[in-house]
C-alpha positions as CSV (number, residue, x, y, z in Angstrom):
1,M,84.0,185.9,-17.4
2,Q,82.2,184.7,-20.5
3,D,78.9,186.6,-21.4
4,P,76.3,184.0,-22.4
5,T,73.2,185.2,-24.2
6,Q,70.7,182.4,-23.3
7,C,69.8,180.1,-20.5
8,P,71.1,176.6,-21.3
9,Q,68.0,175.0,-19.9
10,C,65.0,177.0,-21.2
11,Q,66.8,179.2,-23.9
12,S,65.4,182.4,-22.3
13,E,67.3,185.6,-23.1
14,N,66.3,187.1,-19.8
15,I,69.4,186.2,-17.7
16,Y,71.6,188.1,-15.3
17,A,74.9,187.7,-13.5
18,D,74.8,187.1,-9.7
19,G,78.4,187.0,-8.4
20,N,80.1,184.1,-10.2
21,L,76.8,182.5,-11.4
22,W,74.4,183.3,-14.2
23,V,70.7,183.1,-13.2
24,C,67.5,182.6,-15.3
25,P,64.5,184.2,-13.6
26,E,62.1,182.3,-15.8
27,C,63.2,178.7,-14.9
28,S,65.4,179.5,-11.8
29,H,68.3,177.7,-13.4
30,E,71.7,178.8,-12.1
31,W,75.0,177.9,-13.9
32,S,78.6,178.9,-14.0
33,P,80.1,180.0,-17.3
34,H,83.3,178.2,-16.3
35,Q,81.5,174.9,-15.8
36,P,81.4,172.6,-18.9
37,Q,78.0,172.3,-20.5
38,A,76.0,169.1,-20.1
39,S,77.0,166.2,-22.3
40,K,74.7,164.7,-24.8
41,S,74.3,161.6,-22.6
42,E,72.5,163.8,-20.0
43,A,70.1,165.2,-22.7
44,P,66.5,163.9,-22.8
45,V,66.1,160.9,-25.0
46,D,64.2,161.6,-28.2
47,D,62.1,158.4,-28.2
48,G,59.1,159.9,-30.0
49,L,57.0,160.2,-26.8
50,I,55.4,163.4,-25.7
51,R,56.6,164.5,-22.3
52,D,55.5,167.2,-19.9
53,A,57.7,169.9,-18.4
54,N,58.9,167.4,-15.7
55,G,59.7,164.6,-18.2
56,N,56.6,162.5,-17.5
57,V,55.2,160.7,-20.5
58,L,51.8,162.0,-21.5
59,S,49.0,159.9,-23.2
60,D,45.5,160.5,-24.6
61,G,43.0,161.1,-21.8
62,D,45.4,162.4,-19.2
63,S,44.8,165.5,-17.1
64,V,47.4,168.2,-17.0
65,T,48.0,171.5,-15.2
66,V,49.3,174.7,-16.9
67,I,52.6,175.8,-15.3
68,K,53.0,179.2,-17.1
69,E,50.6,181.9,-18.0
70,L,49.9,181.5,-21.7
71,K,48.7,184.4,-23.9
72,I,46.3,183.3,-26.7
73,K,47.5,184.6,-30.0
74,G,45.0,187.0,-31.6
75,S,43.0,187.4,-28.4
76,S,43.2,189.3,-25.2
77,S,42.5,186.1,-23.2
78,V,45.1,184.1,-21.3
79,V,45.3,180.6,-19.8
80,K,46.2,181.2,-16.2
81,V,48.8,179.3,-14.2
82,G,47.2,176.3,-12.4
83,T,44.4,175.8,-14.9
84,K,43.6,172.1,-14.9
85,V,42.9,170.6,-18.4
86,K,41.1,167.2,-18.5
87,N,41.0,164.6,-21.2
88,I,43.8,165.8,-23.5
89,R,44.5,164.5,-27.0
90,L,48.0,164.1,-28.3
91,V,48.3,165.4,-31.8
92,D,51.1,166.1,-34.3
93,G,50.5,169.9,-34.4
94,G,52.6,172.5,-36.1
95,G,55.0,174.7,-34.1
96,G,55.3,172.3,-31.2
97,H,51.7,172.4,-30.2
98,D,51.2,168.7,-29.5
99,I,48.2,168.8,-27.1
100,A,44.7,169.4,-28.3
101,C,42.2,170.1,-25.5
102,K,39.1,172.1,-24.5
103,I,39.4,174.6,-21.7
104,E,36.2,175.8,-20.0
105,G,35.6,179.4,-20.8
106,L,38.0,179.4,-23.8
107,G,37.0,176.5,-25.9
108,A,39.2,174.2,-28.0
109,I,42.9,175.2,-28.2
110,N,46.3,173.5,-28.7
111,L,49.0,173.6,-26.1
112,K,52.7,172.9,-26.0
113,S,53.6,170.0,-23.7
114,E,56.6,172.0,-22.3
115,F,54.1,174.4,-20.5
116,V,52.1,171.7,-18.7
117,R,52.7,169.1,-16.0
118,K,50.8,165.8,-15.5
119,A,48.1,166.1,-12.9
C-alpha cells in the first residue's frame, strides 16, 4: 500500500490509515491509495470569483460564519468556530487573505475564504 503524505482534499499532513482507506481527521475525507486521483475536470473552476469553503460565491456585504477555530497571529486571541461575521469586504490580500471584516471584540482583521461559509 502506498504511503501518502498529505490529504488530497485539504493538504493536511495529519492523516492515518484505517484498514484499506486513508482518513484525514481535519476535513473527514477518506480515500483509497489504489483509487486514481480526481481528474482536472473535477477541480474547481478558477474563474476569479472568491468562494467559501462550500463553493458558494461570496460578494461584498455578505454575512459569513467561521468554520474553523482561527488563531490570530501575534496575539493570544482566537476567532471561535461559529462566529458570525457581517458585512464583509472582498479584497486582494496577501497570503490568501481575501476577506476584510470587523469582528466584535477583536476589531478589523482579514480572513481566508476557505475557513468561512456563507450564512
